[in-house]
C-alpha positions in Angstrom: 0.0 -0.1 -0.2 1.3 3.5 -0.9 2.6 6.1 1.2 0.4 9.2 1.7 1.7 12.4 1.0 -0.3 14.3 4.0 -0.9 17.7 2.6 -3.3 18.7 5.2 -0.4 17.7 8.0 2.0 20.1 6.3 -0.3 22.8 5.4 -1.3 23.1 8.8 2.4 23.6 9.7 2.6 26.2 7.3 -0.4 28.0 8.4 0.8 28.0 12.0 4.4 29.4 11.2 2.0 32.3 9.3 -0.3 33.1 11.7 2.8 33.4 14.2 4.7 35.8 11.7 1.4 37.7 10.8 0.9 38.4 14.5 4.6 39.1 15.4 4.8 41.5 12.3 1.2 43.1 13.1 0.2 42.6 9.6 -3.0 43.8 8.4 -4.0 41.6 5.6 -7.2 41.0 3.6 -7.7 38.4 0.5 -10.4 39.3 -2.3 -11.5 36.4 -4.0 -13.7 37.3 -7.5 -15.9 34.4 -8.6 -17.9 34.2 -11.7 -20.8 32.0 -11.9 -21.3 29.2 -9.4 -18.8 26.6 -10.2 -19.2 23.9 -7.3 -15.5 23.1 -7.4 -14.5 26.8 -7.5 -16.9 27.1 -4.5 -15.2 24.2 -2.3 -11.7 26.0 -2.9 -13.1 29.4 -2.1 -14.5 27.9 1.1 -10.9 26.3 2.0 -9.4 29.7 1.2 -11.9 31.6 3.8 -11.2 29.2 6.6 -7.8 29.5 6.0 -7.8 32.9 6.2 -9.9 33.0 9.2 -7.6 30.7 11.0 -4.6 32.9 10.9 -6.0 36.3 11.1 -6.2 37.3 7.4 -9.6 39.1 6.5 -11.4 37.7 3.5 -14.0 38.7 1.2 -15.7 37.1 -1.8 -17.2 39.1 -4.8 -19.8 37.5 -7.0 -20.5 38.6 -10.5 -23.1 36.6 -12.8 -22.4 34.4 -15.6 -24.1 36.9 -17.9 -21.6 40.0 -17.0 -20.2 41.3 -20.0 -16.0 41.3 -20.1 -16.0 45.1 -19.8 -18.3 45.5 -16.8 -16.2 42.5 -15.3 -13.1 44.9 -15.8 -14.4 47.6 -14.3 -15.5 45.8 -11.3 -11.9 44.2 -10.6 -9.9 47.2 -11.2 -12.2 48.9 -8.3 -11.3 45.6 -6.2 -7.6 46.1 -7.1 -7.1 49.7 -6.6 -9.0 49.4 -3.0 -5.9 49.7 -0.6 -7.8 47.2 1.9 -7.2 44.5 -0.5 -3.8 43.2 0.0 -4.2 40.4 -2.4 -6.6 39.5 -5.2 -7.7 36.0 -6.7 -9.5 35.4 -10.0 -11.0 32.0 -9.2 -10.4 29.8 -12.1 -12.1 28.6 -14.5 -13.5 31.5 -15.9 -16.6 30.8 -18.4 -15.5 30.4 -21.9 -16.6 33.1 -23.2 -14.2 35.7 -21.4 -10.5 36.2 -22.4 -9.0 35.0 -19.0 -5.5 36.4 -19.5 -6.8 39.8 -20.4 -8.7 39.3 -17.1 -6.0 37.9 -15.3 -3.8 40.7 -16.4 -5.7 43.5 -14.3 -4.1 42.3 -11.2 -0.8 44.0 -10.4 2.0 41.9 -9.7 2.1 43.1 -5.8 -1.2 41.9 -5.4 -1.0 38.6 -7.7 -0.6 36.0 -5.3 -1.6 33.3 -7.6 1.2 34.4 -10.1 -1.1 34.3 -13.1 -0.7 37.8 -14.7 1.5 38.2 -17.3 3.2 40.7 -15.8 4.4 38.3 -12.6 6.4 36.0 -14.2 9.7 37.6 -13.0 8.3 38.2 -9.6 9.6 37.0 -6.2 7.0 34.3 -5.6 6.0 31.3 -7.3 2.9 29.7 -8.5 1.2 28.2 -5.2 0.2 24.8 -6.9 3.9 24.4 -8.1 5.1 25.6 -4.2 2.6 23.0 -2.9 4.1 20.3 -4.9 7.7 20.9 -4.4 7.2 21.4 -0.4 5.6 17.9 -0.4 8.2 16.3 -2.4 10.7 18.3 -0.1 9.0 17.1 3.1 8.9 13.4 2.0 12.5 13.5 0.7 11.4 12.7 -3.0 14.3 14.1 -5.2 13.5 15.2 -9.0 17.1 13.9 -9.9 17.3 11.1 -12.3 13.3 10.4 -12.5 11.2 10.3 -15.4 8.4 12.7 -14.6 5.0 13.2 -16.6 2.9 16.1 -16.5 -0.9 15.3 -17.4 -2.4 18.3 -18.8 -1.3 21.8 -19.9 -3.6 23.8 -17.8 -3.3 27.4 -16.8 -3.5 26.5 -13.0 -1.2 23.3 -12.9 0.0 22.1 -16.1 1.5 25.8 -17.5 3.3 26.7 -14.2 4.8 23.0 -13.3 6.1 23.0 -17.1 8.2 26.1 -16.2 9.5 25.1 -13.2 10.4 21.9 -14.1 12.3 23.4 -17.1 14.1 25.6 -14.2 15.1 22.5 -12.3 16.2 21.0 -15.6 14.1 18.0 -14.9 13.7 15.0 -17.2 9.9 15.5 -18.0 7.3 14.9 -20.7 3.9 16.5 -21.0 0.6 14.8 -21.9 -2.9 16.1 -23.0 -6.0 15.3 -24.5 -4.6 15.1 -27.8 -2.5 12.0 -26.5 -3.9 8.8 -27.9 -2.6 6.5 -25.4 -1.5 8.3 -22.0 -0.4 5.1 -20.7 2.4 4.6 -22.9 4.0 7.5 -21.0 2.4 6.8 -17.7 3.9 3.4 -17.4 7.4 4.5 -17.4 7.2 7.5 -15.4 8.9 7.5 -11.9 6.5 10.5 -10.8 3.1 11.1 -12.2 1.6 14.9 -11.7 -2.0 14.9 -13.2 -4.2 18.5 -13.2 -6.7 17.8 -15.6 -10.0 17.7 -13.8 -11.0 14.4 -15.4 -12.1 12.0 -12.7 -10.2 8.7 -12.4 -7.9 9.5 -15.7 -5.3 7.4 -13.9 -5.6 3.9 -12.7 -3.6 1.1 -11.3 -3.4 -0.3 -14.9 -1.5 3.0 -16.4 1.1 3.3 -13.9 4.3 1.2 -13.0 5.1 -0.3 -9.7 6.5 2.1 -7.1 5.6 5.4 -8.8 5.1 8.5 -7.2 1.5 10.0 -7.9 0.3 13.4 -7.2 -3.2 14.3 -8.0 -3.8 18.1 -8.6 -6.9 17.7 -10.7 -10.6 17.8 -9.1 -13.9 17.7 -10.5 -17.4 17.4 -9.1 -19.6 14.4 -9.6 -23.1 13.5 -7.7 -22.1 16.3 -5.1 -18.5 14.5 -4.6 -15.3 15.8 -5.2 -13.3 13.3 -7.4 -9.8 13.6 -8.4 -7.8 12.6 -11.7 -6.1 9.5 -10.1 -8.4 6.4 -9.2 -7.2 6.3 -5.4 -8.0 2.8 -4.9 -6.3 0.9 -8.0 -3.4 3.1 -7.9 -2.4 3.2 -4.5 -2.0 -0.7 -4.4 0.6 0.0 -6.9 2.6 3.6 -6.2 4.8 4.1 -3.4 3.5 7.5 -2.7 0.3 9.0 -3.3 -1.7 11.9 -2.5 -5.3 12.0 -1.4 -8.2 13.9 -3.3 -9.0 16.0 -0.2 -5.9 16.6 2.1 -3.4 16.3 -1.0 -2.4 19.2 -3.3 -5.5 21.4 -2.2 -4.7 22.5 1.5 -1.2 22.7 0.2 -2.0 25.0 -2.5 -4.3 27.1 -0.2 -1.4 27.4 2.6 1.4 28.4 -0.4 -1.2 31.0 -1.5 -1.2 32.7 1.7 2.4 32.4 2.1 2.8 34.4 -0.9 0.0 37.0 0.2 2.2 37.4 3.8 5.7 37.5 1.5 4.5 40.3 -0.7 3.2 42.6 2.3 6.1 41.7 4.6 
């Protein structure tokens, strides 16, 4: 049976350290989260962000807008939120509805408030993507090195795949990227020492598609019959993998903790 990469435990450690730092430095911080529509998975993540903020003494406000808001009206609202000095960090909850130009919207957040590191202006800033930080901290905690590992990234999305690709390139890691255009993903995943999946496709990775002793990191979520499901079929994969993350309690809480770590860092 696989060893669980316990993101919940490590995230609590990070949050407790942040709480002490906020208190010591007497920081007055507030996170503003912008949600368009009513995506169920987005609402779960927002709730987790809010709870983490309350736990460590950071203010929180959710700004909700209807699905049918126009891009120009949304721009005006985001500019107002960003310009408010009370909002120390601003997050636009992804995914945005398809009729929006996502990057144009994300670029409205200035680097000093872009704790998600998704604006085109923020690539050279002093913080890194919370998802990347979450995964790197989990690997570090369990003493898992990227060196001499065959790594497969599943998905090229804005939140997980793209930031991971940049990070792995910087680390000079040996990796390949597969997505929906890949006809048979198992050709790649069966050879992988480390699989990181962030597609949001339920149970895409199964025990039959990995090799014995693989390290499997599930960074994708979707909703089915009111349940949160990952990219990884935990039951079958955990029988073959050496290490595995949980759907809830893995990358998710770590990403929230690392997001707030970015918020503190940019305002210290």
